[in-house]
C-alpha positions in Angstrom: 116.1 26.4 -2.2 118.0 29.7 -2.6 114.9 31.6 -3.5 113.1 30.3 -0.5 116.0 31.3 1.8 116.1 34.7 0.2 112.4 35.2 0.6 112.6 34.1 4.3 115.4 36.7 4.9 113.4 39.4 3.2 110.3 38.6 5.4 112.5 38.9 8.5 113.7 42.3 7.2 110.2 43.4 6.4 109.0 43.5 10.0 111.5 46.1 11.2 111.3 48.0 7.9 107.5 48.5 8.3 107.9 49.3 12.0 110.6 51.9 11.2 108.5 53.4 8.4 105.5 53.7 10.7 107.6 55.3 13.4 109.3 57.8 11.1 105.9 58.9 9.7 104.7 59.5 13.3 107.8 61.4 14.2 107.3 63.8 11.3 103.6 64.3 11.9 103.5 64.5 15.7 106.8 64.9 17.5 108.4 67.3 15.1 105.2 69.2 14.7 105.6 72.2 17.1 101.9 72.9 17.3 101.0 69.4 18.3 103.8 69.2 20.9 103.0 72.7 22.3 99.3 71.9 22.7 100.1 68.6 24.5 102.5 70.3 27.0 100.2 73.3 27.5 97.3 71.1 28.4 99.4 69.4 31.0 100.6 72.7 32.4 97.0 74.0 32.7 96.1 71.2 35.1 95.3 72.6 38.6 97.9 70.5 40.3 100.6 71.6 37.9 99.7 75.3 38.5 99.8 74.7 42.3 103.2 73.1 42.1 104.5 75.8 39.8 103.3 78.5 42.1 105.1 76.8 45.0 108.3 76.7 43.0 108.1 80.3 41.8 107.2 81.9 45.1 110.6 81.5 46.9 112.5 82.2 43.7 110.5 85.4 43.1 110.9 86.5 46.7 114.7 85.9 46.8 115.2 87.6 43.4 113.3 90.8 44.3 114.7 91.2 47.8 118.2 90.7 46.5 117.6 93.3 43.8 116.1 95.9 46.1 115.4 95.8 49.9 112.3 98.0 49.3 110.6 95.0 47.8 109.7 93.7 51.2 107.5 96.8 51.8 105.3 95.6 49.0 105.7 91.8 49.2 104.7 91.7 52.9 101.3 93.3 52.5 100.8 91.6 49.2 101.1 88.3 51.0 98.9 89.4 53.9 101.9 89.8 56.2 103.9 92.6 57.8 107.0 93.7 55.8 109.2 92.3 58.6 107.4 89.0 58.8 109.5 85.8 58.4 110.5 85.0 54.8 108.7 81.7 54.9 105.4 83.4 55.9 105.6 85.9 53.1 106.5 83.2 50.6 103.5 81.1 51.6 101.3 84.1 51.3 102.5 84.8 47.8 101.7 81.4 46.5 97.9 81.9 45.9 98.6 85.3 44.3 101.2 83.7 41.9 98.8 80.8 41.1 96.2 83.3 40.0 98.8 85.2 37.9 99.6 81.9 36.1 96.2 82.3 34.3 97.0 85.8 33.0 97.6 86.5 29.3 101.1 87.9 30.1 102.2 84.7 31.7 100.6 82.5 29.0 102.6 84.3 26.4 105.9 83.9 28.3 105.1 80.3 29.0 104.3 79.5 25.4 107.7 80.8 24.3 109.3 78.5 26.8 107.3 75.5 25.5 108.4 76.3 22.0 112.0 76.5 23.1 111.7 73.2 25.0 110.4 71.6 21.8 113.5 72.9 19.9 115.7 71.4 22.6 114.0 68.0 22.5 114.1 67.7 18.7 117.7 68.8 18.4 117.1 72.3 17.0 118.3 73.9 20.2 117.4 77.3 21.8 119.6 80.2 20.6 118.6 82.2 23.7 119.7 79.5 26.0 116.5 79.6 28.0 116.0 75.8 27.7 118.6 73.2 28.0 119.0 69.4 28.6 121.6 68.2 31.1 121.8 64.5 31.3 118.1 63.3 31.3 116.8 66.5 32.8 115.1 69.4 31.1 115.8 72.9 32.6 114.0 76.1 31.8 115.2 79.6 32.6 112.1 81.1 34.3 113.3 84.7 34.5 110.8 86.0 32.0 108.1 83.9 33.6 108.8 85.7 36.9 108.6 89.1 35.2 105.2 88.2 33.8 104.0 87.1 37.2 105.4 90.3 38.8 103.7 92.5 36.3 100.4 90.7 36.9 100.3 90.6 40.8 101.7 94.0 41.5 102.3 96.8 38.9 103.9 99.0 41.7 107.1 97.1 41.4 107.6 98.6 37.9 107.0 102.1 39.3 109.8 101.5 41.8 112.1 100.1 39.2 112.2 96.8 41.0 112.3 93.9 38.6 114.1 90.7 37.7 117.3 92.0 36.1 118.0 91.3 32.5 120.3 88.4 32.0 119.3 86.8 35.3 119.3 83.0 35.2 116.5 81.4 37.2 116.6 77.7 36.5 113.7 75.4 37.3 113.5 71.7 36.5 110.6 71.0 34.1 111.0 67.3 33.8 113.4 64.4 34.1 113.0 61.1 32.2 115.3 58.2 31.3 116.5 58.6 27.7 115.7 62.3 27.5 119.3 63.1 26.6 119.3 61.1 23.4 116.1 62.5 21.9 117.8 65.5 20.3 120.0 63.1 18.3 117.5 60.3 17.6 114.4 62.3 16.5 116.2 64.3 13.7 117.8 61.1 12.4 114.4 59.4 12.2 113.0 62.4 10.4 115.8 62.4 7.8 114.9 58.8 7.0 111.2 59.6 6.9 111.0 59.5 3.1 113.3 56.5 2.5 112.0 54.1 5.1 108.5 53.7 3.7 110.0 53.1 0.2 112.3 50.5 1.7 109.4 48.7 3.3 107.4 48.7 0.1 110.3 47.5 -1.9 111.0 44.7 0.6 107.4 43.5 0.5 107.4 43.4 -3.3 110.7 41.5 -3.4 109.3 38.9 -1.1 106.4 38.2 -3.5 108.7 38.3 -6.6 111.3 36.0 -5.2 109.0 33.4 -3.6 107.9 30.3 -5.5 104.3 30.5 -4.4 103.1 34.1 -4.8 99.8 33.6 -3.0 101.5 32.2 0.1 104.1 34.9 -0.1 101.3 37.6 -0.1 99.9 36.0 3.0 103.3 36.0 4.7 103.8 39.7 3.8 100.4 40.4 5.4 101.5 38.6 8.5 104.8 40.5 8.7 103.0 43.8 8.2 100.5 43.0 11.0 103.4 41.9 13.2 105.1 45.2 12.6 102.0 47.1 13.6 101.6 45.1 16.8 105.3 45.6 17.5 104.9 49.3 17.4 102.0 49.1 19.8 104.2 47.1 22.1 106.9 49.8 21.9 104.3 52.5 22.9 103.3 50.4 25.8 106.9 49.8 26.9 107.6 53.5 26.5 104.7 54.3 28.7 106.2 52.1 31.5 109.5 54.0 31.1 107.7 57.4 31.2 106.0 56.3 34.3 109.4 56.5 36.0 109.8 60.1 34.9 109.8 62.9 37.4 108.6 66.5 37.3 108.6 68.9 40.3 105.9 70.9 38.6 103.5 67.9 38.0 104.2 64.2 38.4 101.9 63.6 35.5 103.4 66.2 33.2 105.7 63.9 31.2 103.1 61.1 31.1 100.3 63.3 29.8 102.6 64.7 27.1 103.7 61.2 26.1 100.1 60.0 25.9 99.1 63.0 23.8 102.0 62.6 21.4 101.7 58.9 21.0 98.0 58.9 20.2 98.8 59.2 16.5 101.3 56.4 16.7 98.8 54.1 18.3 96.2 54.9 15.6 98.8 54.4 12.8 100.0 51.1 14.3 96.4 49.8 14.5 95.9 50.8 10.9 99.1 49.0 9.9 98.1 45.9 11.8 94.6 46.0 10.2 96.2 46.4 6.7 98.5 43.5 7.4 95.5 41.3 8.4 93.7 42.4 5.2 96.7 41.5 3.0 96.9 38.1 4.8 93.2 37.5 4.1 93.6 38.4 0.4 96.6 36.1 0.1 94.7 33.2 1.7 91.7 33.8 -0.7 94.1 34.0 -3.7 95.7 30.7 -2.6 92.3 29.0 -2.3 91.1 30.1 -5.7 94.5 29.2 -7.3 94.3 25.8 -5.7 90.8 25.2 -7.0 91.9 26.2 -10.5 94.8 23.7 -10.3 92.5 20.9 -9.1 90.1 21.6 -12.0 92.8 21.5 -14.6 94.2 18.2 -13.1 90.7 16.7 -13.3 90.5 17.4 -17.0 
């Protein structure tokens, strides 16, 4: 009776142990992998609607920063936007948007943007950004876009450099990259899961072995272990689905789909892993059932003799 109770408790512990091991492996391979994260975010930022929204955000910020730094900037900004230098601010800003959108595809801007994406990854995984260009406040991710503006400026009109008109060093130009429920805790949760990445798989394996050792009927215990492993894989798939529903509530002034696309790209490996875990559990369950059948036949034959 005691062994049966202990085996049952171990089975109950096995499901979360396998799920946690699966999640920790995914965190190490995908979320903490800067290359994988950066590629996912950059693909989202390369979408046409994302570039249009970013140009709309940067145009008024660039106009205000330049005019505040030097009144002569209007002499260039007006004609650059297809307007007279004394045209209304709004007209010049609207005219700058297509020029800025074209500049977003330049190598200079791509280099500056990639640096910000790497910094954003550091903020999300709890490493932090020593330059302070990316920060998380509440559940919102902010990026200092000053160097992005400088890259845009150098691309659309080199004459600003000749006049000495630029975005001053040390200027803070915050833009909201994304906002999502639970974003504030990622910097603490992800490193913790990573630190447990080596231990959790060993705990799951040890728990499974203990179930088989403790149980009276080993074949049935093997089947139960398979069922628990499969349930853990399905549970992880459920978590991914629920996470997708949560991410659907996320907001980004740059692109409404930015967070969703990044989430989908990063969770692809978790989905694949979880399907593999569920399939492995089903295979273990089948082996346990077959072992039980053959063991039962052997017992029947011995009894007949």
